[in-house]
N, C-alpha and C positions, 0 to 999 in steps of 0.2 A: 741795520739800517742800509747799509751799503748792498745787502743782497736782495732787499725790497724795491729799492729804486730801479734796478734794471728789470725786475718782474713787472713792475707797475708800467715802464716805459714799453717794454715788449708787448704787452696786453694793450695798450694804447695802439701801438703800431699794427697789431694784429685786427684791431677793430676797425682802424682807418682802411686796412688792406681790403676787409671783406665789404666795407661800404663803397670803396673804389670799384671793385669788381661788379658788386650789385649795381650801381649806377650806369657803369660802362656797359655791362651786359644788357641792363634795361633798354639802353639806347641803341647800342650797334647790333644786338640781336633781336631784342624784343620789338623795338620800333621798326629798324631798316628790314630785317630779314623776314619777320612776320607781318609787318605793316604794308611792305610793297605789294604782295600778292592781291589785297584787297583792291587795289587800284588797276589790276590786269584788265577786268572787264570794260573799264572805262577807255583804256587803250584800244581794245577791240571795238567798241562801240563807236568811238568818236574818230578813230584814225584809220578804221578798217583794217585793222592788222589781224593776222590768224593768232590762234592760241599758241602754235609753235613758235611764233615770232615773239609774242610777248614774254615767254618763258625762256626763249633763246638768250635773252639778255643776261640773265642770271647765269645761263649755261657758258656762253662764251667768254664772260668776264671772269669766271671761275677757272674755267681751262687756261685761260691765259695768266692770270694773277696767281693760281694756286702753284703752278710748277716753277714760275719766276720768283715769287716772293716767298712762299711757304717755308722752305727750307733756310734760305738766307734770313728771314725773319727769326727763326729760331736760333741760328747762329749769332745774329745781332743780339738777341736776348741773352744768350749764354755769356756773351762778352761785355755787354754794356748794361744789362739789366732791361727789364720790361716797360719801365715808367716813360721813357723818352719815345719810345715806338707807340705806345699807347695813346699818348698826348696827340702825336701825328696823325694817328688812325681816326681819333674822335672827330677831329677838324675835317678830315677828307670824307668821313663817312656822312656828316651833316651836310657839307657841300654838295655832296652826290645826290641827296634827296632835294636839295633845292634847285639843282640842275634839272633833275627828271621831271620836276613839275613844270618846267618849262620847254621840255623836249617836245619837238613836232615832228622830227623825222627819225627814222631807224638808226642813222648814224650819232646823232646825238643821244638817243635812248641807250645806244650800246657803249658810248663813250661815259656817260655818267654811270651807267651800270658797272663799268670798269673801275671807276673811282669808289663806288660803293664796296666792291670786292675787296680793294686795297685796304680801305678803312675796316672792313672786317678782318682781314688777316692781321693788320697793324694794331688794331685797338679792340678787337673781340676775344674770343675765347682762349687763343693760344697765350698771350702775355698775361691775362688774368689768371690762367692756370698755373703758370711758373710764378706769379707773384704770391698766390696763395699757398702754393706747395713750399715755397720758400719759408713762410712765416710759420706754417703748421706742420707739425709731425703727428703726435696725439690729437685726435679730434679733426684731422683733415677732411674726413667725409663730410662731417657736420659744417665745417667751415665752407666748403665747397657747395654743399646743398643750400645754405643760407644766401651764399652769392648769387648762386644760379637761380634763386627765386626772382632775381631781377628780370631774367628772361620770360618767366611766367607772368610776372606781374606786368611787364612792358607788352608782351604779346597778348594778355587778356585785355589790357586797356586799350590798345591801338585800334582795334576795329572799331570800338565805340568812338574813341576820338575821331579817327577817320571818318565814320559815318555822319557824325555831328558836324565837323568841319566842312565835308563834302556837301552837305545839305545846305549849310548857310553860305558858304563862300565859293563852292565849285571845288572839283578835285585837284585842280591844279595848284590852287593856292593852298589848300590841305596839305599837299605834300610838301610845299615850301615851308609852311608853319611846322611841319613834323621834323624837317631837317634843321631848323634853327633850335628848335626844342631839345634835339639830342645833344648838341652843343651845350646848351645852357645846363643841362642835368649832368652830364658826365664829365666836363672838362674840369670844374674846380677841384673835386676829390682827387681826380688823377694829377693834379698839379701839386697837391701837398703830401701825396702818399710817399712813403720810405720803402726802400728794397731791402730785404733781409740778405745778409752774406752768406750764400750757400755754396759758394765756390769749393769744390773738393770733397763735399760731403756726399754721402751715398745713402742717406735716409730712405727707408724702404722695407719691404718685406723680405722674407728668406730668400727670394729668388733675385734681389737686386743685383746688377751686374758690379763685379768688383770694380775699383778705380784703376783699369787698365790704363797704362800711359801717364798715371798723374805724376809719378816722379821725373820722368824726362820731358814732361810738358806736350807730349803727343796725344790726340784724341783717342778716346776709347770707344768710337761708334762702331769699330770693327767687331768688338765683342757682343755688341747689339745685334749688328747684321748677322752674325754667323749662328743667331739662336732662332730656332723655328717660332718661338713664342712671338717674336716680334712680327712675323708674317701672318700668324694666325690674329693677332690682335688688330693689325693693320687691315686685313681682308674682312673680319667680322665688322670692325668699326666702319670700314668704307661702304659695304653693301647695307648695313642697317641705317647709317646715315642717309644713304640713297632712298632707302623705302620710306623714311620719315619725311625727308625733304621732297620726294616725289609726290606724297600725299598733301603735304602743306602748301606747296606751290600750285596745286591744280584744284585745291579744296573748293575756293570761291567760285572758280569757272565751273566746277562740276555742281555745286549747289544752285547757282544762279541760272546757268545755262541747260543742265540736264536734269535738275530736281525742281526748277520753277521756284524756287525761294526767292524772296524779296531781298532787298539789300540790308534791311534790319535784321531779318531772320539768319541771313547768312553771317552777319557781322556776329549776331549772338552764338551761333554755333562755333564759329572761330574763337570767339572769347571762351566759351566752355571748355575748348580743347586746352587753352592755355591756362584756365583756372584748374584743370584736373592736373596739369603739370606742375603747379604748385605743390600740391599733395605728393605728386610723385617726386619731385626733387627733395621735399623733406623726409619722405619715407625712405627713399634710396639712400639718401645721405646718411640718416640713422642708421639703416641696415648695414651700410658700408664699413661703420665704425665696429660692427658686431659680429657680421658674417664675414666669410670669405668673400673677397670682392669678385672672384670669378662666378661664384653662386649669384650675387647681386646682379652682376652683368648679365648673366644667362636668363635670370628672371625678367629684367628689363626687355631683352630681345624677344623673349617668348610672349610678353605682352603686346610688343609692337606687331608681331606676326599675328597674333590673334584678333588684334582691333582693327587692322586696316580693312578686312573684309566687312567688319560691323558697321564702319563708317560708310563703306559703300553701298551696303544692302538693307541697312536698317530702314524700316518705315518711318515717316515723318515723327509720329509719336515717341520712337525709341531713339531717334537720331541724337538726342541731347544725352541720353546714357552712353550711347558710343561713342560720342565726343569725349565725355568724362574718361572713358576707360582708355581711349587711345592717348589722351593727355598724361595718363599715369606712366606709360612707357616714353612718351616724349620727354617728361620732365627728368628721368634719370638718364637719357640716352648721352647727351653731350657731357654730363657731369661725371659719369663712371669710367670714361675713357682715359682722362689724366691720371685718375686714382689707382687704375689698373697699371697704367704705365709707369707711374711713381713705384708701385710696389715691385714690379717685375725688373725695372732698370735703374732705379735710383734717382737723385735730384741733379747730378752733376751735368748729366747729358739731356736733362728734360726738356731743354728748348729745341736741342736737335731732334730728339726722338719725336716730340710731337709736332714739330715742323714737317717732318715727313709724313706723319700720320694725317695732320691737318691737310697737305697737299693732296693726299689720296682721297680723303674726305671730300674736298673741293671738287674733284673730279666726278665722284659720284654725285654729290649735291648738285653738280652742273648737268650731268649727262641725263640722269633719271628723270627730273622733272620735264625736261625738253621731249625726252622719248615717250613719256606717257601721254604728253598733250600732242606729240606727232601721231601716235596711235589712235587718239580720239578724232584727230583731224581726218585721218584716212578711213577710219572704219564707222565714225558716227556714233561711236560709244565709248565709254570709259572702262568698260569691262576687261578688255586685253591689258590696259594699262594696270589696272588694279590687281588683276593676276599676276602681273610682273612683280608688283610691290610686294605681294604677299611671299613670293619665291624668293626675293632677296632678303626680305626678313628672316625667312627659315634658314637661307644660308648663312646669315650673320650669326644666328644661335648656334648653327652647327660649327662655325669656325671658333666661337668661344668657347664650345665644350672641349676643344683639343688644347685650351691653355694649361700650364701646369698646375696641378693640384697643390694648394698651399700646405705647408708643413704645420703640424700641430703647434699652437702658441704655447710659449712657456708660461707656467703659472705666474701670476704677478705676487710679489712678496707684499 
């Protein structure tokens, strides 16, 4: 009886952790990250801004917030746990969308985009990855896949919600309502979730970094930073995230401005991408518990590299299929990175390792979409930008191929 009670309590806490991560990622990534590009063409149309200017809000905010907050957020999580940071991030991200709904100047636009980036770092993937990695050892890929469904479902629904709200109330009010909705959805579960005590453990695969410095209290990041695998993971993650972000941030601008699709059709394509990501997250999470995580990561990056030109070049009748294929790669993209990091480096330094990687990813996610938009403004075509995106995705797959091979798993008794 005494052994059953802790098991039951642990399962309840694991379920609440997955629920919390699901709702936080639904709001902060699904609604904010994938919802904001839906409104870019309204800023261009009503305020006379260029494509580069509307995408530069995302770029400038992440270039500032990523380096300043990413690593320190990881240190905070390693010391105090992810919950408190997550609560603050949810509130800040919701307020940012409300502010963006009222922004009429570039200064205000950039200021509220800065708040949105802070909310993403503090309440988005980083704390949720650490929260889930602490509660799950076996089945970590499945847990991460289920939680990351929140991104796909949020991203799939937000174009439809945004389109309906914009048609009924105008795009400014629509943005404000989405900001309030984010807090209402994500904050309650984060308030009640508990954190697993993972300090001092090095759960992970055969390549996990030993607990260097654990006895004398000094940090063990030196062991991580001396390993080539860390840099291959960081580079692969950075360029592939850049390719995905560059596609998603420019997708609606491309579809409505260059392909001539209406608002409803563009919203449907964006929703199909995120619908495909649902299957991608479930499939890649399932595979990550059965295959070598390096193989799963390589598969995801190859899908991204192959599907970007499909989205760019597919005729209208095949655009829906291209959107679904791209969604498969998008679905596994963010989810596989913390799984790979946990296997390579263990859990004790997970916050700091992911803090550095998230910072690098933020730089790519900032620069690449703005670069693609700038190429479009100068050349009059998205062709050079999409060529850049494919090259980055191929480079990401190449970097992942250099990660260490897993050792054969010991047979289970």
